C-alpha positions in Angstrom: -4.3 -2.7 19.0 -1.3 -4.9 18.5 1.2 -3.0 15.9 3.4 -5.3 14.0 6.8 -3.4 13.3 8.8 -3.3 10.2 12.3 -2.8 12.3 14.0 -3.3 8.9 12.4 -0.6 6.9 15.3 2.0 7.2 17.3 -0.6 4.9 15.2 0.9 1.9 16.4 4.3 1.8 16.4 6.0 -1.7 18.3 8.8 -2.7 16.4 10.4 -5.3 13.4 9.7 -7.9 12.6 11.4 -11.2 10.1 14.0 -10.8 8.8 15.9 -13.6 12.2 15.7 -15.6 14.8 15.9 -13.0 16.1 13.7 -10.3 14.8 15.0 -6.7 15.5 13.9 -3.4 12.8 11.1 -2.5 9.6 11.9 -0.5 9.2 8.4 0.9 11.6 8.5 3.6 12.2 6.5 6.7 11.3 9.2 9.0 7.6 8.8 7.9 7.5 5.4 9.9 9.4 6.6 12.7 7.0 9.7 13.6 4.2 7.0 13.5 6.2 4.9 16.0 6.8 7.8 18.4 3.2 8.7 18.2 2.2 5.0 19.1 4.5 5.1 22.1 3.5 8.6 23.2 -0.5 7.6 23.4 0.2 3.8 24.4 -2.6 2.4 22.1 -1.3 -1.0 22.6 1.9 -3.5 22.1 4.3 -2.8 19.3 6.2 -5.9 18.4 8.2 -7.5 15.6 6.5 -9.7 12.8 6.2 -13.3 13.8 9.2 -15.6 12.5 7.2 -17.9 10.6 5.8 -15.6 7.8 5.1 -18.1 4.7 6.8 -17.2 1.8 4.1 -19.2 -0.5 1.7 -16.5 0.6 3.9 -14.3 -1.7 3.2 -16.2 -4.8 -0.5 -16.0 -4.4 -0.4 -12.3 -4.8 2.8 -11.5 -7.2 4.1 -13.7 -9.9 6.8 -15.8 -9.0 9.4 -14.6 -11.8 8.6 -10.8 -10.3 9.4 -11.9 -6.7 12.6 -13.7 -8.2 13.8 -10.3 -9.9 13.4 -8.3 -6.7 15.2 -10.8 -4.4 18.1 -10.7 -6.9 18.1 -7.1 -8.2 20.4 -5.5 -6.1 23.5 -8.0 -6.7 22.6 -8.1 -10.8 22.7 -4.1 -10.5 26.3 -4.0 -8.6 27.7 -6.9 -11.1 26.9 -4.7 -14.0 29.3 -2.0 -12.6 30.8 -2.1 -9.0 30.1 1.8 -9.0 26.4 1.0 -8.9 26.7 0.0 -5.3 26.6 3.9 -4.7 23.8 4.9 -6.8 20.2 3.5 -7.0 18.7 1.5 -10.0 16.0 3.4 -11.6 14.5 2.4 -15.0 15.2 3.9 -18.3 13.2 1.5 -20.8 9.6 -0.1 -20.6 7.9 -2.1 -22.8 4.7 -0.4 -24.3 1.5 -1.2 -26.4 2.7 -3.7 -28.9 5.9 -4.8 -27.6 6.2 -8.2 -25.8 6.4 -8.8 -22.0 6.1 -12.3 -22.1 9.4 -13.3 -22.4 11.8 -12.5 -19.7 15.1 -10.5 -21.1 18.3 -11.4 -20.4 19.1 -7.6 -20.0 19.2 -6.6 -16.3 18.3 -3.0 -17.3 15.5 -4.2 -19.8 13.8 -6.7 -16.9 14.1 -3.6 -14.4 11.9 -1.8 -17.0 9.8 -4.5 -17.6 8.9 -4.7 -13.8 8.7 -1.2 -13.3 5.7 1.2 -14.0 7.7 4.8 -13.1 10.8 6.2 -13.0 10.1 7.2 -9.1 11.0 4.3 -7.2 14.3 3.8 -6.6 15.6 0.3 -6.1 18.5 0.1 -3.2 20.3 -2.2 -1.3 17.9 -2.9 1.1 14.6 -2.7 -0.9 14.1 -6.5 -1.1 14.9 -7.0 2.5 12.4 -4.2 3.5 9.7 -5.0 1.7 9.7 -8.8 2.5 9.9 -7.6 6.2 6.9 -5.7 5.7 4.9 -8.5 4.4 5.4 -10.6 7.2 4.1 -7.2 9.0 0.9 -7.3 6.8 0.7 -11.3 7.2 1.1 -11.1 11.0 -1.4 -8.5 11.7 -3.9 -10.4 9.1 -3.3 -13.4 11.3 -3.8 -11.8 14.8 -7.4 -10.7 13.6 -8.2 -13.9 11.9 -7.4 -15.6 15.2 -10.1 -13.2 17.0 -7.5 -11.6 19.0 -8.7 -7.8 18.2 -7.9 -5.3 15.3 -3.9 -5.0 14.2 -1.9 -2.3 12.5 1.1 -2.9 9.8 3.7 -0.4 10.4 6.2 -0.8 7.9 7.8 0.8 4.7 8.1 1.0 1.8 4.2 1.0 0.9 2.4 -1.5 -1.0 -0.9 -0.6 -2.7 0.7 0.4 -6.0 2.4 -2.9 -6.7 0.7 -5.3 -8.6 1.0 -8.9 -9.7 4.2 -8.5 -11.8 5.3 -4.5 -11.1 6.4 -2.2 -8.8 6.1 1.8 -8.9 4.6 4.6 -6.5 7.4 3.6 -3.9 5.8 0.1 -3.6 7.4 -3.3 -4.4 5.2 -5.9 -2.3 1.7 -5.2 -1.8 1.2 -5.6 1.7 -2.5 -5.3 1.8 -3.3 -7.8 -0.7 -1.0 -9.9 1.6 -3.1 -9.5 4.6 -6.3 -10.0 2.4 -5.0 -13.2 1.1 -3.9 -14.2 4.6 -7.6 -13.6 5.8 -9.1 -15.7 3.3 -6.5 -18.6 3.5 -7.7 -18.4 7.4 -11.5 -18.9 6.5 -13.1 -15.5 5.4 -15.2 -16.3 2.5 -14.9 -12.6 1.4 -12.7 -9.7 2.5 -13.1 -6.2 1.6 -10.0 -3.8 1.0 -10.9 -0.3 1.9 -8.0 2.4 0.1 -8.2 5.5 1.9 -4.9 6.5 0.6 -5.0 10.1 -1.9 -3.6 8.0 -4.6 -5.7 5.1 -6.1 -4.5 1.7 -5.2 -4.0 0.3 -8.7 -1.8 -2.5 -7.4 -4.5 -3.7 -5.1 -7.4 -3.3 -8.1 -5.3 -5.3 -10.7 -4.5 -8.4 -8.2 -8.2 -9.2 -7.2 -9.7 -7.5 -10.4 -11.3 -10.8 -11.6 -12.0 -12.2 -8.2 -15.5 -12.0 -6.2 -13.9 -13.1 -3.1 -11.9 -9.8 -2.4 -13.7 -6.7 -2.6 -11.6 -3.6 -3.3 -13.2 -0.2 -2.4 -11.1 3.2 -3.2 -11.4 6.7 -2.2 -8.8 8.9 -4.2 -7.9 11.9 -6.3 -9.7 11.9 -9.7 -7.0 9.8 -11.9 -7.6 12.4 -15.2 -5.2 14.9 -13.0 -3.5 12.6 -10.4 -0.9 9.4 -10.0 -1.2 6.8 -10.9 -3.3 8.4 -13.8 -4.2 5.3 -15.9 -6.7 3.5 -13.2 -9.1 4.9 -10.7 -11.9 5.6 -12.8 -15.5 5.1 -11.5 -16.5 2.7 -14.2 -13.9 0.2 -13.3 -16.2 -2.5 -11.2 -13.9 -5.8 -11.8 -14.3 -8.2 -14.7 -15.5 -11.8 -15.1 -16.5 -13.4 -11.8 -15.2 -10.4 -10.1 -17.6 -7.7 -11.7 -19.1 -5.7 -9.3 -16.6 -6.1 -6.5 -14.2 -3.3 -7.5 -15.6 0.4 -6.2 -13.6 3.5 -7.2 -14.8 6.7 -6.0 -12.6 9.6 -7.3 -12.7 13.0 -6.1 -11.6 16.2 -7.1 -8.6 18.2 -6.0 -9.7 20.5 -3.1 -12.1 18.1 -1.8 -12.7 18.7 1.9 -13.5 16.3 4.6 -17.5 16.4 4.6 -17.6 15.6 1.0 -14.8 12.9 1.3 -16.7 11.7 4.3 -19.9 10.8 2.3 -17.7 9.1 -0.1 -16.3 6.7 2.9 -19.9 6.0 3.8 -20.4 5.3 0.2 -17.7 3.0 0.2 -18.5 1.0 3.6 -22.2 0.6 2.3 -21.0 -1.3 -0.7 -18.5 -3.0 1.5 -21.5 -4.4 3.7 -23.5 -5.2 0.6 -20.6 -7.7 -0.4 -21.3 -9.5 3.0 -17.6 -9.4 3.7 -16.4 -10.8 6.9 -13.4 -9.1 7.4 -11.6 -5.7 6.3 -8.1 -4.3 5.5 -7.5 -0.8 5.7 -4.8 1.0 3.4 -4.3 3.6 5.6 -2.7 6.5 3.7 -2.8 10.0 5.5 -1.6 12.0 2.4 -5.2 13.3 2.2 -3.9 15.9 4.9 -4.2 19.3 4.0 -0.5 20.1 4.1 0.8 16.8 2.3 3.2 18.0 -0.5 2.2 15.2 -3.3 -1.4 15.6 -2.9 -4.4 17.8 -3.2 -7.3 17.1 -0.4 -8.3 19.3 2.7 -8.4 16.9 5.5 -7.2 18.1 9.0 -6.0 16.1 11.7 -9.0 16.0 14.0 -11.1 14.8 10.5 -8.6 11.4 11.1 -10.4 10.7 14.4 -13.8 10.7 12.6 -12.2 8.5 10.0 -11.3 6.0 12.7 -15.0 6.2 14.0 -16.5 5.4 10.7 -14.5 2.3 9.8 -15.3 1.1 13.5 -18.7 1.4 12.1 -18.4 -1.4 9.5 -18.3 -3.8 12.4 -15.6 -6.2 10.8 -12.5 -7.5 12.1 -10.1 -5.2 10.9 -6.2 -5.0 10.1 -4.7 -1.5 9.2 -1.9 -1.5 6.8 0.2 1.5 6.5 0.8 3.4 3.2 1.1 6.8 2.3 1.7 10.2 3.5 4.6 12.7 3.1 4.1 15.8 5.5 6.3 14.3 8.0 5.7 16.5 10.8 2.0 15.2 11.2 1.8 12.3 9.8 2.5 10.5 13.3 -0.7 12.3 14.4 -2.8 11.7 11.7 -2.0 8.1 11.1 -2.6 7.3 14.7 -5.7 9.5 15.1 -7.3 6.9 12.9 -6.3 4.3 15.0 -7.5 6.0 18.3 -10.9 6.7 16.5 -11.2 3.5 15.4 -10.4 2.1 19.3 -12.7 4.5 20.6 -9.7 6.3 22.4 
């Protein structure tokens, strides 16, 4: 398996996030990816390379709004222009448009635009956020192109993660939706239908929102019940898609405390649904915050279970791109993530 590694990921390193009324050190840290990288080297699962140099920026505009991308590209400079002291301080939103307010007009005020495009106060925007996120999208693009060319499975090892980022919003530590970039790349390469399988503990609300009205990308997600778990406002079982996309969204919410056998039955159901859509390629949003020791989640999976997960995904029989998402038990994250890849490869 070829891994495309975002060697610029550490440019994004938030200082604090807002959590339950107070600023706390960020859970989403560069160490997450560094541990996975070290485990890949130790187990020698395949080459680790940088993303291709010819990333097509037009692809981003197929999954994200141009005005949103423009905001991300210039946000840090605008933040510092407000006050030079901001150079030592991450940007977090303070205002949001809620029901009854307008979001079609782009405010001139930077703090207002920051709130327009953010859906939480837990995703700090830093000096390197855009560079790291854009390079991560290049990794997803490169991995998808590798798979589309028939060169075997590929892994995009990157952060910040992506599955909470929507068409025109960021949050949940995510700025660009890497799984959506990979899926769109596979579509552009000729796959009539692509499936996204999201196995992160938290529902990939951004991925769902991007493809919710499209029949060419089927989104299946196993996650914590949104009545109790982030991102709260999407991820219910009755969300099946709209318009032409009706029937191509499949949510499998599970209660806190779910163990592997119950979780695995949901995985079988998701893979069965993917088979019925006749998908020709698969993107896996690979989050390992389903681990029993994860500090921000609530399932009970153990390290050996991730080997079985990889084997089950291999059973789908599809050309597969893995895209790294969440997982915050840093000491175990490398073993858990690489176990999925090793199980998929039969290693």
